[in-house]
C-alpha positions in Angstrom: 167.2 -30.0 134.9 165.8 -28.7 138.1 168.3 -28.6 140.9 167.2 -28.8 144.6 168.6 -26.8 147.4 172.2 -27.8 148.2 172.2 -30.7 150.6 174.8 -31.1 153.4 176.5 -34.3 152.2 179.6 -34.0 154.3 178.8 -37.1 156.4 178.3 -39.3 153.4 182.0 -38.9 152.4 183.5 -39.5 155.8 187.0 -41.0 155.8 187.7 -44.0 157.9 191.3 -45.1 158.5 192.1 -48.6 159.7 195.3 -48.5 161.7 195.7 -52.3 161.4 195.7 -52.4 157.7 196.8 -48.8 156.9 193.8 -48.5 154.6 191.9 -45.3 153.9 188.2 -46.1 153.4 185.5 -43.8 151.9 182.1 -45.3 151.3 183.2 -48.9 152.1 186.0 -48.8 149.4 189.7 -48.6 150.0 191.0 -45.4 148.4 194.6 -44.6 147.6 196.1 -41.1 147.4 198.3 -40.4 144.4 199.2 -37.1 142.8 198.4 -35.6 139.4 201.9 -36.5 138.2 201.3 -40.2 138.7 197.8 -40.3 137.4 198.7 -38.4 134.2 201.8 -40.5 133.7 199.9 -43.8 134.2 197.2 -42.6 131.8 199.8 -41.5 129.2 201.6 -44.9 129.4 198.4 -47.0 129.0 196.7 -44.8 126.3 200.0 -44.1 124.5 200.8 -47.8 123.9 199.8 -48.2 120.3 199.5 -52.0 120.3 196.5 -52.0 122.6 193.3 -50.0 123.3 194.5 -48.2 126.4 191.8 -45.6 126.4 189.1 -48.4 126.7 191.0 -50.0 129.6 190.8 -46.7 131.6 187.3 -45.8 130.6 185.8 -49.2 131.2 187.5 -49.6 134.6 186.2 -46.2 135.8 182.7 -47.0 134.5 182.6 -50.3 136.3 183.9 -49.0 139.6 181.8 -45.9 139.8 178.6 -47.5 138.6 178.8 -49.5 141.8 180.5 -47.0 144.0 177.9 -44.3 143.7 175.4 -46.5 145.5 177.5 -46.1 148.7 176.4 -42.5 149.0 172.8 -42.5 147.9 170.0 -42.8 150.5 166.4 -44.1 149.9 164.9 -40.6 150.3 167.1 -39.0 147.7 165.2 -37.7 144.6 166.8 -37.9 141.1 168.1 -34.3 141.3 169.7 -35.1 144.7 171.6 -38.0 143.1 173.2 -35.8 140.4 174.3 -33.5 143.2 175.8 -36.5 145.0 177.6 -37.5 141.8 179.1 -34.1 141.3 180.1 -33.8 145.0 181.7 -37.2 145.1 183.8 -36.4 142.1 184.9 -33.1 143.8 185.4 -34.7 147.2 187.8 -37.3 145.8 189.8 -34.5 144.2 189.0 -34.9 140.5 187.6 -31.5 139.9 184.2 -29.8 139.3 181.3 -31.3 137.3 178.2 -29.4 136.3 175.1 -31.6 135.6 172.7 -28.7 135.1 172.4 -29.4 131.4 172.2 -33.2 131.6 168.7 -33.2 130.2 170.2 -31.7 127.1 172.9 -34.4 127.1 175.7 -32.1 128.2 177.9 -32.2 131.3 180.8 -29.7 131.8 183.8 -29.5 134.0 185.6 -26.2 134.9 188.5 -27.8 136.8 190.2 -31.1 136.3 192.8 -33.1 138.2 193.7 -34.9 135.0 194.2 -31.7 132.9 196.4 -30.4 135.7 198.5 -33.5 135.5 198.9 -33.4 131.7 199.8 -29.7 131.7 202.5 -30.4 134.3 204.0 -33.5 132.7 203.2 -33.2 129.0 203.3 -29.5 128.1 203.5 -30.2 124.4 200.3 -32.3 124.4 197.1 -30.8 123.0 194.8 -33.8 123.0 191.6 -34.5 125.1 192.7 -36.2 128.3 189.6 -36.7 130.4 189.2 -40.5 129.7 188.7 -41.2 133.4 185.9 -38.5 133.6 184.1 -40.1 130.6 184.2 -43.4 132.5 183.1 -41.8 135.7 180.1 -40.2 134.0 179.1 -43.4 132.2 179.3 -45.2 135.5 177.3 -42.8 137.7 174.7 -42.3 135.0 174.2 -46.1 134.9 174.3 -46.4 138.7 171.7 -43.7 139.1 169.4 -44.4 136.2 170.2 -48.0 135.2 170.8 -46.8 131.6 174.0 -47.6 129.8 175.3 -44.6 127.8 178.4 -43.5 125.9 180.0 -40.2 127.1 182.3 -38.4 124.6 184.5 -35.5 125.3 183.7 -32.7 122.8 186.0 -30.0 124.3 188.9 -30.2 126.7 190.8 -27.6 128.7 194.0 -29.3 127.7 193.3 -28.2 124.2 192.6 -24.6 125.2 188.8 -24.8 125.8 187.4 -22.8 128.7 185.7 -25.9 130.1 185.7 -29.6 129.3 182.4 -30.6 127.7 181.0 -34.1 127.6 178.2 -35.3 125.4 175.9 -38.1 126.6 174.9 -40.5 123.9 171.9 -42.8 124.8 172.2 -45.0 121.8 174.3 -47.6 123.6 172.8 -51.1 123.6 175.4 -53.2 125.6 175.3 -53.2 129.4 178.0 -52.6 132.0 179.5 -55.8 133.4 181.3 -56.1 136.7 184.5 -58.1 137.2 184.1 -60.7 139.9 186.2 -60.4 143.0 187.3 -63.1 145.4 186.8 -62.7 149.1 190.2 -62.7 150.8 191.0 -63.9 154.3 194.4 -62.3 154.5 196.1 -61.4 157.8 199.4 -59.5 157.4 202.3 -60.6 159.6 203.3 -58.3 162.5 205.7 -55.4 162.1 207.9 -55.8 165.1 211.0 -56.9 163.2 211.4 -53.7 161.3 214.1 -51.1 161.8 213.6 -48.4 164.4 214.2 -44.6 163.9 213.5 -41.3 165.5 210.3 -41.0 163.4 207.0 -41.3 165.2 205.0 -43.0 162.5 201.8 -43.2 164.5 201.9 -39.4 165.0 202.5 -38.8 161.4 199.7 -41.1 160.2 197.2 -39.7 162.7 198.0 -36.2 161.5 197.6 -37.2 157.9 194.2 -38.7 158.7 193.1 -35.4 160.1 194.4 -33.4 157.1 191.7 -32.1 154.7 192.6 -34.4 151.8 189.3 -33.7 150.0 188.4 -31.3 147.2 188.2 -27.6 147.7 185.7 -25.3 146.0 187.2 -26.3 142.6 187.1 -30.0 143.5 190.9 -30.1 143.7 193.2 -31.2 146.5 196.4 -29.0 146.6 198.7 -30.5 149.2 202.4 -31.2 149.4 203.0 -28.9 146.4 201.0 -31.3 144.1 197.4 -32.0 143.4 196.2 -35.2 145.2 193.2 -37.4 144.5 191.5 -40.2 146.4 191.1 -43.0 143.9 189.6 -46.5 144.6 192.3 -49.1 144.8 190.1 -51.3 142.6 190.5 -48.8 139.7 194.3 -48.9 139.8 194.3 -52.6 140.1 191.9 -53.2 137.2 193.7 -50.9 134.8 197.1 -52.3 135.6 196.0 -55.9 135.4 194.2 -55.3 132.1 197.2 -53.3 130.7 199.6 -56.2 131.6 197.3 -58.8 130.2 196.8 -56.9 126.9 200.5 -56.3 126.5 201.3 -59.9 127.3 199.1 -61.0 124.4 201.3 -58.8 122.2 204.5 -60.4 123.5 205.3 -57.1 125.4 205.0 -58.2 129.1 208.5 -57.0 130.0 207.9 -53.7 128.2 204.6 -53.2 130.1 206.3 -54.0 133.4 209.1 -51.5 132.8 206.6 -48.8 131.9 204.6 -49.3 135.1 207.8 -49.3 137.1 208.7 -46.0 135.4 205.3 -44.5 136.3 205.8 -45.5 140.0 209.3 -44.0 140.0 208.1 -40.7 138.5 205.3 -40.7 141.0 207.7 -41.1 143.9 210.2 -38.5 142.7 207.5 -35.8 142.0 205.2 -36.5 145.0 208.1 -37.0 147.5 209.9 -33.9 146.2 206.7 -32.0 146.9 206.4 -33.6 150.4 209.9 -32.8 151.6 209.7 -29.1 150.6 206.2 -28.6 151.9 204.9 -26.7 154.9 203.4 -29.9 156.1 206.8 -31.6 156.2 208.5 -28.7 158.0 205.7 -28.5 160.6 205.1 -32.2 161.3 208.1 -34.3 160.3 211.2 -32.1 160.1 211.3 -31.7 163.9 211.6 -35.5 164.3 214.6 -35.7 162.0 217.8 -36.1 164.0 219.9 -38.0 161.4 220.0 -38.5 157.7 218.2 -41.8 157.7 215.2 -40.2 159.4 214.2 -38.5 156.2 213.6 -42.0 154.6 211.6 -43.2 157.6 209.5 -40.1 157.6 208.7 -40.5 153.9 207.7 -44.1 154.4 205.4 -43.1 157.2 203.8 -40.6 154.9 203.2 -43.1 152.2 201.7 -45.5 154.7 199.3 -42.7 155.7 198.3 -42.2 152.0 196.9 -45.7 151.8 199.6 -47.4 149.7 200.0 -50.2 152.2 201.8 -51.2 155.4 205.5 -51.1 154.3 208.6 -50.6 156.2 212.4 -50.5 156.0 214.3 -53.7 156.6 217.8 -52.5 155.7 219.2 -49.1 154.5 222.7 -48.1 153.5 222.6 -44.4 152.6 222.9 -43.8 148.9 223.7 -47.5 148.1 220.9 -49.9 148.9 217.4 -50.1 150.4 215.4 -53.2 151.3 211.8 -52.8 152.1 208.8 -55.1 153.0 205.1 -54.4 152.3 202.7 -56.4 154.4 199.5 -55.6 152.6 200.2 -53.5 149.5 197.0 -52.7 147.5 198.5 -54.1 144.2 199.2 -57.6 145.6 195.9 -57.9 147.4 194.0 -56.5 144.4 195.6 -59.1 142.1 194.5 -61.9 144.4 191.0 -60.5 144.5 190.6 -60.2 140.7 192.9 -62.9 139.4 193.9 -65.3 142.1 197.5 -66.4 142.8 200.2 -65.2 140.4 203.4 -66.8 139.2 205.5 -63.7 139.5 205.3 -60.4 141.6 202.7 -57.8 140.6 203.5 -54.7 142.7 204.8 -52.6 139.9 203.9 -49.2 141.4 205.6 -49.9 144.8 208.6 -51.3 143.1 209.0 -48.1 141.1 208.3 -46.0 144.1 211.1 -47.7 146.1 213.6 -46.7 143.3 212.1 -43.2 143.2 212.6 -42.6 146.9 216.3 -43.4 146.7 216.7 -41.4 143.5 215.2 -38.4 145.2 217.0 -38.7 148.5 220.4 -39.5 147.0 220.4 -38.6 143.3 221.9 -35.5 141.8 220.7 -33.1 139.2 217.1 -32.4 138.0 214.2 -34.7 138.7 214.5 -36.0 135.1 218.2 -36.7 135.6 217.6 -38.7 138.9 215.0 -41.0 137.4 216.6 -44.3 136.4 219.7 -44.0 138.7 218.5 -46.9 141.0 217.4 -50.4 140.1 214.5 -51.9 142.0 213.2 -55.4 142.1 210.4 -57.2 143.9 211.7 -60.6 145.0 208.7 -61.8 147.0 205.0 -61.0 146.6 201.8 -61.7 148.5 200.0 -62.6 145.3 202.6 -65.4 144.8 201.3 -66.9 148.0 204.2 -65.5 150.1 203.7 -63.8 153.4 204.8 -60.3 152.3 206.2 -58.3 149.4 209.9 -57.6 149.5 211.7 -54.9 147.4 215.5 -54.5 146.9 216.9 -51.2 145.6 220.5 -50.8 144.4 222.5 -47.9 143.0 223.2 -48.5 139.3 
């Protein structure tokens, strides 16, 4: 495949941050920053549940999202070779790793670095299976978005299994087309934040600094920050895979099991990501100087999560080591559920519920990270997708 001279695509991936909604926007889509620990844990939970086809849930959601998303970055004058360059650069910019399309005409795409392999090697050291399901879906999606052709992409070799690179084979025998899940248009206005507790933390300063930080892929297509690997993932992807996971598990009579698994993934995410944050150079340079009392650590962490696009959430009540009450005014899970499914009968913010427990476990738990997980119980009592004005979370020491 002939490759043109490298184009300067920097402006096509510009980040916008909406200070009113706390949303990070790239290419007209809300993106959420999570780390490799969370992404690998969430994949492991969904794919590892034997009663359902979890791999298909992840692959099809990535395919659907990126088949559409790639169009946000392509301009009318781009030739076909430019478009493959854009597909590779988007993947890298978001933090997923490096893709090489140079042998695509032979039906081969390779990856020499992978956010997902890093996550599995960090969390599942005993695992030697192929783990690039998201990348398969990404490739199926961008190939369809660029050429209009539906294909299957299969991973032939994976760095998680000891290969030098991950290798993907493109199969053009596919006959069924990609379908897109319908989304409702929301007219949602979050309530004001003036009632929340005050602290010594300057949240606006923290968020402005986070917006300026280079949270985009390096020359390997990875984002090392806060002592973890970050990735900018469309909120739609997370919402689709969690909704479909819960629906599939409910059909098997395993709704509560699915809920607990997603809560666990959120808690593991919080413990690992936040542990990385509070021992990072970024924390010591930006946030530590604001900390004047113990509770400021909590408020500083919440400011960081707001800057990562998780939603506008704040502390209502906090008793050190004992209890935490929080409120989210526009969490991406609740709004995503409303967009895809409409009103719910029970709360759906499983990640934020788990994250709330993980924050307390990290700040006040004892022992190793593994020993801290599960030391606090967290429950979402109110949810926007249940037609309530906000999502409320209560965390208690077990």
